[in-house]
C-alpha positions as CSV (number, residue, x, y, z in Angstrom):
1,M,128.6,105.8,255.9
2,I,125.4,105.3,258.0
3,E,123.3,105.4,254.8
4,E,125.5,102.8,253.3
5,L,125.3,100.6,256.4
6,S,121.5,101.0,256.4
7,R,121.2,100.1,252.7
8,D,123.7,97.3,252.6
9,V,123.2,95.6,256.0
10,L,120.0,96.7,257.8
11,G,117.7,96.5,254.8
12,P,118.6,92.9,254.0
13,L,118.6,92.0,257.7
14,V,115.0,93.4,258.0
15,G,114.0,91.5,254.9
16,A,115.6,88.3,256.1
17,V,113.8,88.5,259.5
18,A,110.4,89.4,257.9
19,Y,110.6,86.6,255.3
20,S,111.7,84.1,257.9
21,A,108.8,85.0,260.1
22,V,106.3,84.6,257.2
23,G,108.0,81.3,256.3
24,I,107.6,80.0,259.9
25,V,104.0,81.2,260.1
26,L,103.1,79.4,256.8
27,M,104.9,76.2,257.9
28,V,102.9,76.3,261.2
29,L,99.7,76.8,259.1
30,G,100.8,73.9,256.9
31,Y,101.2,71.7,260.0
32,L,97.8,72.7,261.3
33,V,96.1,72.0,257.9
34,T,97.8,68.7,257.7
35,D,96.8,67.9,261.3
36,W,93.2,68.9,260.5
37,L,93.0,66.7,257.4
38,T,94.3,63.5,259.2
39,P,92.8,61.6,262.0
40,G,94.5,61.7,265.4
41,K,97.1,64.2,266.6
42,L,99.9,64.6,264.0
43,G,102.4,65.5,266.6
44,E,101.6,62.5,268.6
45,L,101.7,60.2,265.6
46,I,105.1,61.4,264.5
47,W,107.0,62.2,267.8
48,T,105.4,59.7,270.2
49,E,104.3,56.8,268.0
50,R,107.1,57.4,265.4
51,N,104.7,56.9,262.6
52,K,106.6,57.0,259.3
53,N,103.5,57.6,257.2
54,A,102.6,60.7,259.2
55,A,106.2,61.9,259.0
56,I,106.4,61.5,255.2
57,L,103.2,63.4,254.7
58,L,104.2,66.3,257.0
59,T,107.6,66.4,255.5
60,S,106.2,66.8,252.0
61,N,103.9,69.5,253.2
62,V,106.8,71.5,254.7
63,L,108.8,71.1,251.5
64,G,105.9,72.1,249.4
65,V,105.3,75.3,251.5
66,G,109.0,75.9,251.5
67,L,109.0,75.9,247.7
68,I,106.1,78.3,247.5
69,V,107.8,80.7,250.0
70,V,111.0,80.6,248.0
71,G,109.2,81.2,244.8
72,A,107.2,84.1,246.3
73,I,110.4,85.7,247.7
74,W,112.1,85.3,244.3
75,A,109.2,86.9,242.5
76,S,108.6,89.7,245.0
77,E,109.2,93.2,243.9
78,G,108.5,96.6,245.4
79,G,110.1,96.5,248.8
80,V,110.0,94.2,251.8
81,V,106.5,95.0,253.1
82,R,104.9,94.3,249.7
83,G,107.1,91.2,249.2
84,V,106.3,89.8,252.6
85,V,102.5,90.3,252.1
86,S,102.5,88.7,248.7
87,T,104.6,85.8,250.1
88,F,102.1,85.2,252.8
89,V,99.1,85.5,250.3
90,Y,100.7,83.1,247.9
91,G,101.6,80.8,250.8
92,V,98.0,80.6,252.0
93,I,96.9,80.0,248.4
94,G,99.4,77.2,248.2
95,L,98.2,75.6,251.4
96,G,94.7,75.7,250.2
97,A,95.7,74.1,246.9
98,M,97.5,71.3,248.7
99,A,94.5,70.7,251.0
100,I,92.1,70.6,248.0
101,A,94.5,68.3,246.1
102,F,94.7,66.0,249.2
103,L,90.9,65.8,249.3
104,I,90.5,65.2,245.6
105,L,93.1,62.4,245.7
106,D,91.3,61.0,248.6
107,L,88.0,60.9,246.7
108,L,89.7,59.4,243.6
109,T,91.4,56.5,245.4
110,P,90.2,53.6,247.5
111,G,90.2,53.9,251.3
112,K,90.8,57.1,253.2
113,L,94.2,58.7,252.9
114,G,94.0,60.2,256.4
115,D,93.3,56.7,257.9
116,I,96.3,55.3,256.1
117,L,98.5,57.6,258.1
118,T,97.7,55.9,261.3
119,E,98.8,52.5,260.1
120,D,102.1,51.2,261.4
121,E,103.1,49.6,258.1
122,L,104.7,52.0,255.5
123,Q,102.0,52.7,252.8
124,P,102.7,53.5,249.2
125,A,99.8,55.8,249.0
126,V,101.6,58.2,251.5
127,W,104.4,58.5,249.0
128,V,102.0,59.4,246.2
129,T,100.4,62.0,248.3
130,A,103.8,63.3,249.4
131,A,104.9,63.6,245.8
132,M,101.7,65.6,245.0
133,H,102.4,68.1,247.8
134,V,106.0,68.7,246.7
135,A,105.0,68.9,243.0
136,L,102.2,71.3,243.7
137,G,104.5,73.5,245.7
138,G,106.9,73.6,242.8
139,V,104.1,74.4,240.3
140,I,102.9,77.3,242.5
141,A,106.4,78.5,243.0
142,M,107.1,78.5,239.3
143,A,103.8,80.1,238.5
144,L,104.9,83.1,240.6
145,S,108.2,83.7,238.8
């Protein structure tokens, strides 16, 4: 009975907690990377100044990271520890890819994407950048499966 309880309840519970922790850590890292790539303080832009451009960009980053985490969990094999470690590694790779894609898009387009975030008017370039984040998260997630 205790063996069944451990296998059926405690094992999945430990996995859910561990994967949740990794997901939270990766989303915090995604926030920090986005904050680093953009001028000003992202939290202040979104929560104090209510800047829609910054909110759209951060939302796309969270969704992209979420897709990567889901894909890494889906593809993980070999127990919780191995799965959690591989999820973290793939998540960091995904964050790096999103940051590089942001910088490349910034080089290929007029103006500075980071500066556009601080504008009060809703900017179409932010939607393009957001789509790139979500799409790249999906690509990385599918590459894992």
